[in-house]
C-alpha positions in Angstrom: 156.9 143.4 143.6 154.7 144.2 140.9 157.0 146.6 139.3 159.8 144.3 139.3 157.4 141.9 137.3 156.5 144.6 134.9 160.1 145.5 134.2 161.0 141.8 133.3 157.9 141.8 131.1 158.8 144.6 129.3 162.4 143.3 128.7 161.0 140.0 127.2 159.1 141.9 124.7 155.7 140.4 125.9 152.5 142.2 126.6 150.6 143.2 129.8 147.0 144.3 130.5 147.6 146.3 133.9 144.7 147.6 136.1 146.0 150.8 137.3 143.5 152.3 139.8 145.9 154.9 141.0 147.8 155.9 137.8 151.0 154.5 139.3 152.3 152.1 136.7 151.1 154.1 133.3 153.6 157.0 134.3 156.6 154.4 134.2 155.7 151.9 131.7 153.8 153.7 129.2 155.2 153.6 125.8 154.2 154.9 122.2 151.5 152.4 121.0 149.9 151.6 124.1 146.4 151.9 124.8 145.1 154.0 127.9 141.6 153.0 128.6 140.0 156.0 130.9 137.2 158.0 129.6 138.8 160.9 131.7 142.3 160.8 129.9 143.0 162.4 126.8 144.9 159.3 125.6 141.5 157.3 125.4 140.7 155.8 122.1 137.2 155.6 120.5 135.7 152.3 121.8 133.6 151.0 119.0 131.1 148.7 121.2 128.7 148.6 118.2 131.6 146.1 116.6 132.2 144.0 119.8 129.4 141.5 118.8 127.8 140.3 115.7 125.0 138.6 117.4 123.1 138.7 120.8 124.6 135.5 121.9 128.1 137.1 121.5 127.0 140.3 123.5 125.7 138.3 126.5 129.1 138.5 128.1 129.3 142.3 127.6 126.2 142.5 129.5 127.3 140.1 132.0 130.1 142.3 132.8 128.3 145.4 133.0 125.8 143.9 135.4 127.7 141.2 137.4 126.1 138.8 139.9 126.6 139.9 143.5 126.0 138.0 146.7 122.7 138.1 148.3 120.9 139.9 145.5 117.8 139.4 143.4 118.9 137.9 140.0 115.7 138.6 138.1 116.1 142.3 137.3 119.9 141.5 136.4 119.0 138.6 134.0 116.2 140.7 132.3 118.5 143.6 132.0 121.5 141.7 130.6 119.2 140.0 127.9 117.8 143.5 126.8 121.3 145.0 126.6 122.5 142.1 124.5 119.8 142.4 122.2 120.6 146.0 121.6 124.0 145.1 121.0 123.3 142.2 118.6 120.9 143.6 116.5 122.1 147.1 116.3 125.6 146.4 115.5 127.4 148.3 112.7 126.8 145.6 110.0 123.1 145.2 110.8 122.3 148.6 111.3 124.6 151.1 109.7 122.3 154.1 110.1 121.6 153.7 113.8 124.3 151.6 115.4 124.6 151.0 119.3 127.5 153.4 119.9 128.5 154.4 123.5 126.7 157.8 122.7 123.6 156.1 121.3 123.5 153.6 124.2 123.8 156.4 126.9 120.9 158.2 125.1 118.8 155.1 124.7 119.4 153.9 128.4 118.7 157.5 129.7 115.1 157.4 128.1 114.4 153.8 128.1 110.6 153.7 128.1 110.8 155.6 124.8 114.1 154.4 123.1 114.4 150.9 124.4 110.6 150.2 124.5 110.4 150.5 120.7 113.4 148.5 120.0 112.4 145.5 121.9 108.9 145.6 120.8 107.5 142.1 119.6 110.4 140.3 121.3 110.4 138.2 124.4 111.5 141.3 126.5 108.5 143.3 125.8 106.5 141.2 128.4 108.7 142.0 131.3 108.6 145.6 130.4 104.8 145.9 130.1 103.5 149.3 131.6 100.8 147.4 133.2 103.4 145.7 135.6 104.6 149.1 136.8 106.7 148.1 139.4 108.7 145.5 137.4 109.1 147.6 134.7 110.4 150.5 136.5 112.7 148.3 138.3 114.0 147.2 134.9 114.4 150.7 133.4 116.1 151.8 136.5 118.9 148.8 136.3 119.3 149.7 132.8 120.2 153.2 133.4 123.0 152.4 135.9 125.7 152.3 133.0 124.2 155.3 131.2 126.5 157.6 133.0 129.8 155.7 132.2 129.0 155.1 128.6 128.2 158.9 127.9 131.8 159.7 129.2 133.3 157.6 126.5 134.2 159.8 123.3 132.3 159.9 120.3 133.2 159.0 116.6 132.9 162.7 115.7 136.2 163.3 117.8 138.1 161.0 115.3 140.4 159.2 117.9 141.9 155.9 117.1 139.3 153.0 117.2 139.8 150.2 119.7 137.8 147.0 120.2 138.6 144.2 122.2 137.9 141.7 119.3 140.8 143.2 117.3 143.4 143.7 120.0 143.5 140.0 121.3 144.3 139.0 117.6 147.1 141.6 117.0 148.2 142.8 120.5 149.8 145.9 119.1 150.9 147.0 122.8 150.1 147.2 126.2 146.8 148.3 127.9 146.5 150.3 131.0 143.3 150.6 132.7 143.2 153.6 134.9 141.4 155.9 137.2 141.8 158.0 139.8 140.6 157.7 143.4 137.8 160.4 143.0 136.6 158.8 139.5 136.9 155.2 140.3 133.4 154.6 141.3 132.1 156.4 138.1 134.3 154.4 135.7 134.2 150.9 137.7 131.5 149.3 135.4 133.7 150.2 132.3 136.7 148.8 133.7 135.1 145.8 134.9 133.8 145.2 131.4 136.9 145.6 129.5 138.7 143.4 131.8 136.3 140.8 131.7 136.0 141.1 127.9 139.9 140.8 127.5 139.9 137.7 129.8 137.3 135.9 127.7 138.9 137.2 124.2 142.3 135.6 125.3 140.8 132.5 126.3 139.1 132.4 122.9 142.0 132.9 120.9 144.3 130.5 123.1 147.8 129.9 122.8 149.3 131.0 119.6 153.1 131.1 119.1 152.9 134.0 116.4 151.3 136.5 119.0 153.2 137.9 122.1 152.2 136.2 125.6 150.0 138.5 127.5 150.2 139.0 131.3 147.1 140.2 133.3 148.3 142.3 136.1 145.4 143.3 138.4 146.4 145.1 141.5 143.8 145.7 143.9 141.3 143.3 142.2 139.0 143.7 145.1 138.3 147.2 144.0 136.7 146.0 140.8 133.1 144.5 140.4 133.1 140.8 140.2 134.7 139.5 137.0 132.5 136.8 135.6 135.3 134.9 133.9 138.1 135.4 136.2 137.6 131.8 138.0 137.4 130.1 134.6 140.6 132.0 133.4 142.3 130.9 136.6 141.5 127.2 135.8 142.5 127.5 132.2 145.3 129.9 132.1 147.8 126.9 131.3 146.0 126.1 128.0 145.9 129.9 126.6 149.4 130.7 128.3 148.5 134.0 129.8 149.6 134.3 133.5 147.4 136.3 135.8 148.8 138.4 138.8 146.3 139.2 141.6 147.1 141.6 144.4 144.6 142.2 147.4 144.9 143.0 150.9 142.9 140.3 152.7 140.3 137.6 152.1 137.6 139.8 153.5 137.9 142.0 150.3 137.3 138.8 148.0 134.4 137.6 150.3 132.7 140.8 149.8 133.1 141.1 146.0 132.9 137.3 145.2 131.3 135.5 147.9 133.2 133.2 150.3 132.8 130.1 148.3 134.1 131.7 145.1 136.9 133.7 147.1 138.4 130.6 148.3 138.4 129.2 144.7 140.2 132.2 143.6 142.9 132.3 146.3 143.5 128.4 145.9 144.4 128.7 142.1 147.5 130.3 142.4 150.6 128.5 141.2 153.1 131.1 143.2 152.1 132.8 146.3 153.9 135.8 147.8 152.7 136.2 151.3 153.4 139.5 152.9 152.3 141.3 156.1 148.9 141.6 156.8 146.9 142.9 159.7 143.7 140.8 159.1 143.6 137.7 161.4 141.7 135.5 158.9 144.0 136.7 156.3 147.2 135.6 158.3 145.7 132.3 159.1 144.7 131.8 155.2 148.5 132.7 154.4 149.8 130.5 157.0 147.6 127.7 155.5 149.1 128.3 152.1 152.5 128.0 153.3 151.5 124.7 154.8 152.3 122.5 158.0 155.7 120.8 159.1 156.3 117.7 161.1 158.2 118.4 164.0 160.2 116.0 166.2 160.5 116.9 169.8 162.7 115.5 172.5 161.5 115.4 175.9 163.5 114.8 179.2 161.9 113.2 182.3 163.3 112.8 185.8 162.0 110.7 188.9 160.7 112.7 191.9 163.3 111.4 194.1 166.1 112.8 191.9 165.2 116.4 193.4 166.5 115.1 196.9 169.9 114.5 196.2 169.7 111.0 194.8 171.4 111.1 191.2 169.8 109.2 188.6 170.2 109.6 184.8 167.1 111.2 183.2 164.8 109.4 180.7 164.7 111.0 177.1 161.9 110.3 174.5 160.9 111.8 171.2 157.4 113.2 170.2 156.2 113.8 166.7 153.8 116.7 166.1 152.4 118.6 163.0 152.4 122.4 163.4 152.1 125.1 161.1 155.3 125.9 159.2 154.8 129.6 159.8 152.4 130.8 162.5 149.7 133.5 161.7 151.5 135.8 164.3 154.7 135.6 162.5 153.0 136.6 159.2 151.3 139.8 161.0 154.8 140.8 162.3 156.7 140.6 159.0 159.0 143.8 158.3 158.7 146.0 155.4 159.8 144.5 152.0 159.9 140.9 153.4 157.7 138.0 152.3 157.4 134.3 152.1 157.8 132.7 148.7 155.6 129.7 148.2 155.7 127.5 144.9 155.1 123.7 144.7 155.5 122.9 148.4 158.7 125.0 148.7 158.8 128.0 151.0 161.5 130.4 151.1 161.6 133.7 153.1 162.9 136.6 150.8 163.6 140.2 150.9 162.4 142.5 148.1 165.1 145.0 146.9 163.6 148.4 146.2 163.8 149.7 142.6 163.9 153.3 141.9 161.1 154.5 140.0 161.7 156.2 136.7 158.9 158.5 135.4 158.5 158.4 131.3 154.9 159.5 130.9 152.1 161.6 132.7 150.1 159.9 134.9 146.8 161.8 133.4 146.4 163.9 130.7 143.3 165.6 131.5 140.4 165.3 128.8 138.0 167.9 128.3 134.4 166.5 128.3 132.5 167.7 125.5 129.1 169.3 126.5 126.4 167.0 125.6 122.6 167.6 125.9 120.3 164.9 125.7 116.8 166.1 125.2 113.9 163.4 125.8 112.7 162.3 122.5 109.0 162.7 121.5 107.1 159.8 122.4 105.1 158.0 119.7 101.6 159.2 119.1 99.0 156.8 120.4 96.7 155.2 118.1 93.6 157.1 117.2 90.5 155.7 119.0 87.0 156.5 117.9 84.7 157.7 120.6 82.0 155.5 121.7 78.7 156.6 120.6 76.6 157.5 123.7 72.8 156.4 123.6 70.2 159.1 124.6 68.9 158.4 128.3 65.6 156.5 128.3 66.4 154.6 125.1 65.7 150.8 125.7 68.1 148.4 123.9 66.8 145.0 123.0 68.7 142.1 124.3 70.7 140.4 121.5 68.7 137.3 120.0 65.4 138.8 121.3 62.5 138.8 118.8 59.7 141.1 119.5 56.4 139.7 119.0 54.1 141.0 116.4 51.3 143.1 117.6 48.3 143.5 115.1 46.8 146.8 114.5 43.1 147.5 115.0 42.4 147.0 111.4 44.3 144.1 111.0 43.5 140.6 111.3 44.9 138.6 114.4 48.0 136.7 113.9 47.7 133.0 114.2 48.4 131.5 117.4 51.6 129.5 116.0 53.7 132.9 116.1 53.4 133.1 119.9 54.5 129.6 120.8 57.3 129.0 123.5 59.8 128.3 120.9 59.4 131.8 119.1 
């Protein structure tokens, strides 16, 4: 079904952002000029993250996508981590700091040694309080949370490789081709933070630009959306997609996947915003019941026949007929669990039709993955700044009596000296 959507999108000349965790769609739909975002694919461009935001406020969505909220988790460490990362992106971008910008390579080095690199870059800001070395457990927790994205950022190409430059800000304004965000099953966990960040930034960028007749329409195709981290802007995009005219296609196996990633309340909101639902077979009971609820209920009129008891003893008498109206699910959950292959229910605006999907032969036009040889990078720990020189305290010799401050020793006259007047020894003195 998703492949048939992509075929029609390509025929219309529209754009698509495809989340392809198994490199399934890139092999069939990739064309020259398209972008492949996968640090392990040799077709990956240079991601100029140092040009994505001009201020710390504009960098907050990037930080939220890299450290999204998760159900039943302490929010303190993530909030502080986002603030520190947004400060680094906003203050060390290319225009403000051309000599030391916050590139992917630089950020990976900073986050790998945060106690040295990050600490001196946030000195004098409000974030220095939360990373105070005196609060050892708190600061160590923040440094560890920051280091979670050091490895994915280190995998991205550096500017020295001279690849085509890519920024989300520029792509949403020009839309030069399709974007494929790919991975392989064994590398999905490693690149998942980057995939979530790219998709969330693209969603937010499309909503910011809005509907523009001069630009191509963009479809967001998120197959296996539950394999991603929580996308902070997904719910807002689902509710505002009519204004930006960017349809979203979500594919998932069951409601339990969305519950685990977004929480039960947000998962229900996501599932309820679909204008068109295609319900296929599922083995999960709750997912089948949810799908049956999407299809809706029907009012059924039943005819019942009743006969008196003496009619069974040979006395003929005409039976009585009556009607009964009941409301039942139009399609039972058990019927959804027993759907055959390539069969589904098409639901749109209260109309339901049972459809059969005709298989379309696959055409391979590009390789699934062009393996990229990762350059060897050695990140040596930077030398810490020398602490300020402290003068040693002078030690007083043992037995030395130190007079108290404000104490005035009384004058003792010598043998050949006249005694001092009594006024010198009064209580006030």
